[in-house]
C-alpha positions in Angstrom: 85.1 113.2 139.3 87.9 110.7 138.8 85.4 108.1 137.7 84.0 110.5 135.1 87.5 111.2 133.7 88.5 107.6 133.6 85.2 106.7 131.8 85.9 109.5 129.3 89.4 108.2 128.8 88.1 104.8 128.0 85.6 106.3 125.5 88.5 108.3 123.9 90.6 105.1 123.4 87.6 103.4 121.9 87.2 106.3 119.5 90.9 106.0 118.6 90.6 102.4 117.5 87.4 103.0 115.6 89.0 105.8 113.7 92.0 103.6 112.7 89.8 101.3 110.7 87.7 103.7 108.7 89.7 106.3 106.9 92.9 108.3 106.4 91.6 111.6 105.1 93.2 114.4 107.2 90.3 116.8 106.6 87.2 114.6 107.1 86.4 112.2 109.9 83.0 110.6 110.3 84.0 109.6 113.8 84.8 113.1 114.9 82.5 115.0 117.2 80.5 117.9 115.7 79.3 119.6 118.9 80.5 118.4 122.2 81.4 120.4 125.4 85.1 120.9 125.9 85.1 119.1 129.2 83.9 116.0 127.4 85.8 116.4 124.1 89.2 117.3 125.6 89.9 114.1 127.5 88.8 112.2 124.4 91.4 114.0 122.4 94.1 113.3 125.1 93.1 109.7 125.3 93.5 109.3 121.5 97.0 110.8 121.7 98.0 108.3 124.4 96.4 105.4 122.5 98.9 105.8 119.7 101.9 105.2 121.9 101.7 101.4 121.9 102.4 101.6 118.1 104.7 104.5 117.5 106.3 104.6 120.9 108.1 101.2 120.9 109.3 101.9 117.4 111.1 105.1 118.5 112.5 103.2 121.5 114.0 100.6 119.2 115.2 103.1 116.5 117.0 105.1 119.1 118.3 101.8 120.7 117.1 103.0 124.1 115.2 99.7 124.3 115.4 96.4 122.4 112.9 93.5 122.1 113.4 90.4 124.2 113.3 86.7 123.1 109.6 86.1 122.8 108.7 89.3 120.9 108.8 88.6 117.2 106.2 91.3 116.8 108.8 93.8 118.0 111.7 92.3 116.1 110.4 93.6 112.8 110.4 97.3 113.7 113.8 96.8 115.4 115.0 95.8 112.0 113.1 98.7 110.4 110.3 96.7 108.9 107.5 99.2 109.6 103.9 98.0 109.3 101.5 100.0 107.2 99.0 99.6 110.1 101.5 101.5 112.3 101.9 104.4 109.9 98.2 104.4 108.9 96.9 104.2 112.5 99.2 107.0 113.6 98.3 109.2 110.7 94.5 108.7 110.9 94.4 108.8 114.7 96.3 112.1 114.9 94.8 113.9 111.9 91.3 112.3 111.6 90.5 112.1 115.3 92.8 114.1 117.5 93.4 117.2 115.4 89.9 117.2 113.9 88.3 117.1 117.4 90.7 119.8 118.7 89.7 122.0 115.7 86.0 121.5 116.6 86.8 122.4 120.3 88.6 125.6 119.3 85.9 126.6 116.9 83.2 126.1 119.4 85.1 127.9 122.2 85.8 130.9 120.0 82.2 131.1 118.7 80.6 130.9 122.1 79.0 133.9 123.7 81.1 135.1 125.4 84.1 133.4 123.7 85.8 130.7 125.9 89.3 132.0 125.1 91.1 129.7 127.6 89.6 126.5 126.1 90.6 127.6 122.7 94.1 128.4 124.0 94.4 124.9 125.6 93.4 123.4 122.3 95.9 125.3 120.2 98.8 124.5 122.5 97.9 120.8 122.4 97.4 120.9 118.6 100.9 122.4 118.2 102.2 119.5 120.2 100.5 117.0 117.9 101.9 118.7 114.8 105.3 118.5 116.4 105.0 114.8 116.8 103.8 114.3 113.3 106.6 116.3 111.6 109.2 114.4 113.6 107.7 111.2 112.3 106.9 112.1 108.7 108.9 115.3 108.0 106.7 117.3 105.5 103.1 117.3 106.8 99.7 119.0 106.1 99.8 122.0 108.5 98.5 125.3 107.0 95.7 123.6 105.2 95.0 120.7 107.5 91.5 120.2 109.0 90.2 122.9 106.8 87.2 121.8 104.7 88.1 124.3 102.0 91.0 122.1 101.1 89.9 118.7 100.0 93.5 117.7 99.3 95.7 119.7 101.7 99.2 120.6 100.6 102.2 119.4 102.6 104.2 122.1 104.4 108.0 121.7 104.5 109.3 120.6 107.9 110.9 124.0 108.2 107.6 125.8 107.6 105.7 123.4 109.8 108.1 124.0 112.7 107.7 127.8 112.4 104.0 127.2 112.2 104.0 125.1 115.3 105.8 127.9 117.2 103.2 130.5 115.9 100.3 128.2 116.8 101.6 127.7 120.3 102.1 131.5 120.6 98.5 132.1 119.6 97.5 129.8 122.4 99.7 131.5 124.9 98.5 134.9 123.9 94.9 133.8 124.1 95.2 132.6 127.7 93.2 135.0 130.0 94.6 135.0 133.5 92.3 137.9 134.6 89.0 136.0 134.4 87.1 136.4 137.7 85.6 133.0 137.1 87.7 130.5 135.3 86.6 129.9 131.7 88.3 127.0 130.0 88.5 123.2 130.3 89.1 122.2 133.9 87.6 118.7 134.8 88.3 117.5 131.3 91.9 118.7 131.3 93.8 115.5 132.2 97.2 117.2 131.7 97.0 120.2 134.0 93.5 120.3 135.5 92.9 123.8 134.1 96.2 125.3 135.4 96.7 128.1 132.9 100.2 129.0 134.0 101.3 125.4 133.3 99.6 125.6 129.9 101.7 128.7 129.1 104.8 126.8 130.3 103.9 123.9 128.1 103.5 126.2 125.1 106.9 127.9 125.6 108.7 124.6 126.3 107.3 123.2 123.0 108.5 126.3 121.2 112.0 125.6 122.6 111.9 122.1 121.2 110.8 123.4 117.8 113.5 126.1 117.8 116.2 123.6 118.6 115.2 121.6 115.6 115.2 124.7 113.4 118.6 125.7 114.7 119.8 122.2 113.9 118.5 122.7 110.4 120.6 125.8 109.9 118.1 128.6 110.9 119.4 131.6 112.8 117.0 131.5 115.8 119.5 132.2 118.6 117.9 135.5 119.6 114.4 133.8 119.8 115.8 131.0 122.0 117.6 133.5 124.2 114.4 135.4 124.8 112.4 132.2 125.4 114.9 131.0 128.0 114.4 134.2 129.9 110.8 133.3 130.4 108.8 130.8 132.4 109.3 127.3 131.0 108.7 123.8 132.5 111.6 123.7 135.0 110.1 121.7 137.8 108.8 118.1 137.8 105.5 119.2 139.2 105.0 121.2 135.9 105.6 118.3 133.5 103.2 118.0 130.6 101.8 114.5 130.8 98.7 112.5 129.9 97.8 110.3 132.9 96.7 106.7 133.0 94.9 105.3 135.9 95.1 102.5 138.4 92.4 100.4 136.9 92.5 97.9 134.1 90.1 99.8 131.8 92.2 103.0 131.7 95.7 101.6 132.2 99.0 102.4 130.5 99.1 100.7 127.1 102.4 98.9 127.7 101.1 97.6 131.1 97.9 96.4 129.4 100.0 94.4 126.9 101.9 92.7 129.7 98.7 92.1 131.7 96.9 90.5 128.8 99.6 88.4 127.3 102.4 87.8 129.8 100.7 87.8 133.2 102.0 91.2 134.1 105.7 90.2 133.6 107.9 92.1 131.2 109.0 89.5 128.7 108.8 92.1 125.9 111.5 94.8 126.3 115.1 95.1 127.5 117.4 98.0 127.7 119.2 98.7 124.5 122.9 98.1 124.4 123.7 101.7 123.4 121.9 102.9 126.5 123.1 100.3 129.0 126.8 100.6 127.8 126.5 104.4 128.3 125.0 104.1 131.8 127.6 101.4 132.7 130.3 103.8 131.8 129.1 106.3 134.4 127.8 103.7 136.9 124.6 105.6 136.6 122.3 105.0 139.6 119.3 105.2 137.3 120.2 101.7 136.1 118.5 100.1 139.0 115.4 102.3 138.5 115.2 101.7 134.7 116.3 98.1 134.5 116.6 94.8 136.3 120.2 93.6 136.9 121.3 90.4 135.4 120.2 87.4 137.5 122.7 86.2 140.1 125.1 89.1 139.4 126.9 90.3 142.5 127.5 93.2 142.5 124.5 94.0 140.2 125.5 94.0 136.5 123.6 95.3 133.5 123.7 94.3 129.8 121.7 95.6 126.9 120.1 93.9 123.9 121.9 94.2 120.6 119.8 95.8 117.9 118.1 93.4 115.5 118.4 90.4 117.9 115.8 89.0 120.3 118.1 89.5 123.2 116.9 86.4 125.0 114.1 86.0 127.6 116.4 84.9 130.4 117.4 87.9 132.6 120.9 86.4 132.8 121.4 87.5 129.2 119.9 91.0 129.0 118.5 93.5 131.5 114.8 93.8 131.2 113.0 97.1 131.5 111.9 97.5 135.1 108.3 97.5 136.2 109.1 100.8 137.8 108.4 102.4 134.4 105.9 99.9 133.2 103.3 100.5 135.8 99.5 100.6 135.2 99.3 104.3 135.9 102.6 105.4 134.3 101.8 108.6 132.3 102.5 109.5 128.7 105.1 112.2 129.2 105.0 114.9 126.6 107.5 117.4 127.9 109.5 117.2 131.1 111.5 119.7 133.2 114.7 117.6 132.8 114.3 117.6 129.0 113.8 121.4 128.9 116.7 122.2 131.3 119.1 119.9 129.4 118.2 121.6 126.1 118.9 124.9 127.9 122.3 123.5 128.9 123.0 122.6 125.3 122.1 126.0 123.9 124.1 127.9 126.5 127.1 125.7 125.8 126.8 126.1 122.0 126.6 129.9 122.4 129.6 130.2 124.7 127.8 130.8 128.1 129.8 128.0 129.8 128.8 128.9 133.4 125.1 128.8 132.6 125.6 125.6 130.6 127.3 123.8 133.5 124.6 124.9 136.0 121.8 123.8 133.7 123.6 120.5 133.0 123.7 119.8 136.8 120.1 120.9 137.3 118.8 118.8 134.3 120.4 115.6 135.6 119.1 116.3 139.1 115.6 116.7 137.7 115.9 113.5 135.7 116.8 111.5 138.8 114.4 113.5 141.0 111.4 112.5 138.9 111.3 109.3 140.9 111.4 110.9 144.3 108.5 109.4 146.2 107.9 106.8 143.5 109.0 103.2 142.9 112.6 103.3 141.9 113.4 106.4 144.0 117.2 107.1 144.2 118.5 108.0 147.6 119.5 111.7 148.0 123.0 110.8 149.0 123.4 108.6 145.9 122.1 111.4 143.7 124.6 113.9 145.2 127.5 111.5 144.8 126.6 110.8 141.2 126.3 114.5 140.4 129.7 115.2 142.0 131.3 112.5 139.9 129.6 113.7 136.7 130.6 117.3 137.2 134.2 116.3 137.9 134.3 114.5 134.6 132.5 117.4 132.9 135.1 119.9 134.2 138.0 117.7 133.0 136.8 117.7 129.4 137.3 120.2 126.5 134.3 121.9 124.9 133.5 119.1 122.5 133.6 116.6 125.4 131.4 118.7 127.5 128.8 119.0 124.7 128.9 115.3 124.2 128.2 114.7 127.9 125.2 117.0 127.7 123.9 115.0 124.7 124.5 111.8 126.5 122.5 112.9 129.5 119.7 114.1 127.2 119.6 110.6 125.7 119.5 108.8 129.0 116.8 111.1 130.3 114.5 110.1 127.5 114.8 106.4 128.5 111.1 105.5 128.0 110.0 108.3 125.6 110.5 106.6 122.2 109.6 109.3 119.8 111.5 112.1 121.6 114.5 109.7 122.1 114.5 109.0 118.4 114.3 112.7 117.5 117.1 113.4 120.0 119.4 110.9 118.4 118.7 112.1 114.9 119.4 115.7 116.0 122.7 115.0 117.8 123.9 111.5 116.6 124.9 110.8 120.3 125.6 108.1 121.3 127.0 106.0 118.5 124.6 103.3 117.5 125.1 99.9 115.8 123.2 98.9 112.7 120.6 96.3 113.6 121.3 92.7 112.5 119.3 91.9 109.3 118.1 95.5 109.0 116.1 96.1 105.8 117.7 99.6 105.3 121.3 100.5 104.4 121.6 103.1 107.2 119.8 104.0 110.4 116.1 104.7 110.0 115.2 108.4 109.9 111.5 108.5 109.1 108.1 106.9 108.6 106.7 106.9 105.1 103.2 108.2 104.4 100.6 105.5 104.6 99.3 104.1 101.3 95.7 105.3 101.9 96.9 108.9 102.2 99.1 108.6 99.1 96.1 107.1 97.2 93.6 109.7 98.3 95.6 112.9 98.3 97.6 113.7 95.1 99.6 116.3 97.0 101.3 113.6 99.1 105.1 113.6 98.5 106.6 110.6 96.8 107.9 107.9 99.0 111.6 108.0 99.9 113.9 105.5 101.6 113.3 105.2 105.3 117.0 106.0 105.9 116.8 109.4 104.2 117.7 112.1 106.8 115.1 114.6 107.7 115.5 118.3 107.0 116.3 119.1 110.6 119.3 116.7 110.5 
C-alpha cells in the first residue's frame, strides 16, 4: 500500500507543476480530474498542497525572519528583500485554486452524489478545503470564496478577509457535522488519506483546530468571538503530537520533501541554502533554548556551542563560522508538511486564556504548549533529553511568573514564534498577528515597511475583472 500511495504522491506533484504552466482561472482547470475515486484523487490533492511549499514556504520563513538565506543563495535573497516573483504568486494561485480546490470540489460532489452518499469522504474534503482557503486568505487577504469553483460564476467575486474567515469556519463545521462515526463499515477515504489514514476523530480535531486559528485572526481584527472560542476550547482539539495534521513525504527520492530535494539535486545533500534568522536565534539565545541544537548547527569551533542568525537582506555567508545553518534534523527526506500541530493549538489556547483573564489556565497551557513543541522530536533526530526539557520548562516558568501581564503575554507570543520554526506561512501570519518579536528591516528591501501580503498574479488580474486593484506589499491585512 505504501508503494501505491507514494506513486500517487508523485503523480500529484506532477499534476501540480503541469497546472502551474497552463492557466490561472480559479473556476476552470483542464488538468483537474472529472471523475476519479476519492482514494486516488485525495492523495493527488494533498501532494499538490505540499508541492507549493518550496515556493511560498521559504518566503514566509524569510518574511518572518525565522530563516535567512545563506551565501550561495541569490535565488532566496530576492524574496528576503521582498522581491516576489510573479511565478511564485501565479503558481501558488493556480495550484491551489485550479488544481487543489477544484479537485476537492469534484471529490465532494462525487461523494455526495453517490448511492448511498459517501458522507465521510465529503467531510474530509470540506475540512481540507477550509484549510486551503485559510492559507490563501493569509497570503492574499480578499479571495474568491463563496463563488469559487462554481461554474455559474465565470468571474468570481472576492470575499473580504473577514467574510472568508467566517466562511472557512462554516465550511469546516459542515465537514465536522457530516462526519458519520456510526457507520458499521467505514465509508470515506482511507488508503488515500495521507494525513490521517481515515481516522475520523482526528479529522474532527483538525476541523476544530482550524476554526480556532480562524477565530484568533477574527478576534485580532476586532470581531467579538470570545464566546465561540470558549466553546471551541471546551471540545476535542489537536492536543497531542500523535494528532498533528501533516502531509507526509517518504524516504525515497521520488517522493521526498521538497527542501531536501533541492539540497539533494544542487548541493549534494548539504544545507548551503538556509540559516536561522537573527530574530529567532537572538530570542533562543536569550533563553538558552535547548531547541537550538535541534533546529540549528552551532558555529564551527565554538566551545561551548554558540549560535548566530543571518541578518535580513544579507547572504549571511556560507561558512558556518558566520551563521548557524538550519540543521538536517528538520531538512530530512521524509520531513512532513505540518498543517496544524498540538503545540500551535495549545499555545494559542494559552494566549486566549491570558487575554481573557484566566491566568491559571493560561500558565498551564503555556507550559503544555512548550512541552509539546520540544516533545515533537521525542524518538526522532534532534531529540531533547527529558531532563533538559524539564530544566528548561522550570527556568521558563520562573521567568514567566516574575513578569507582569504584558510580559507574560509577550512570552507566550515568543514561544508561539519559536514553535513555528520551519513553518513559513504560519510563522509569517503569527508575526503579522502579534508583531512579536521585533524584526529588522532587510537590507536593500524594495518596500518601505515589512511585507504583509502577496499581490494577485497578473494573469488573474487580466482574466477576472473582479480582482481587487494591486496595493503595496507592505499594506497591513485586515486581521492586523
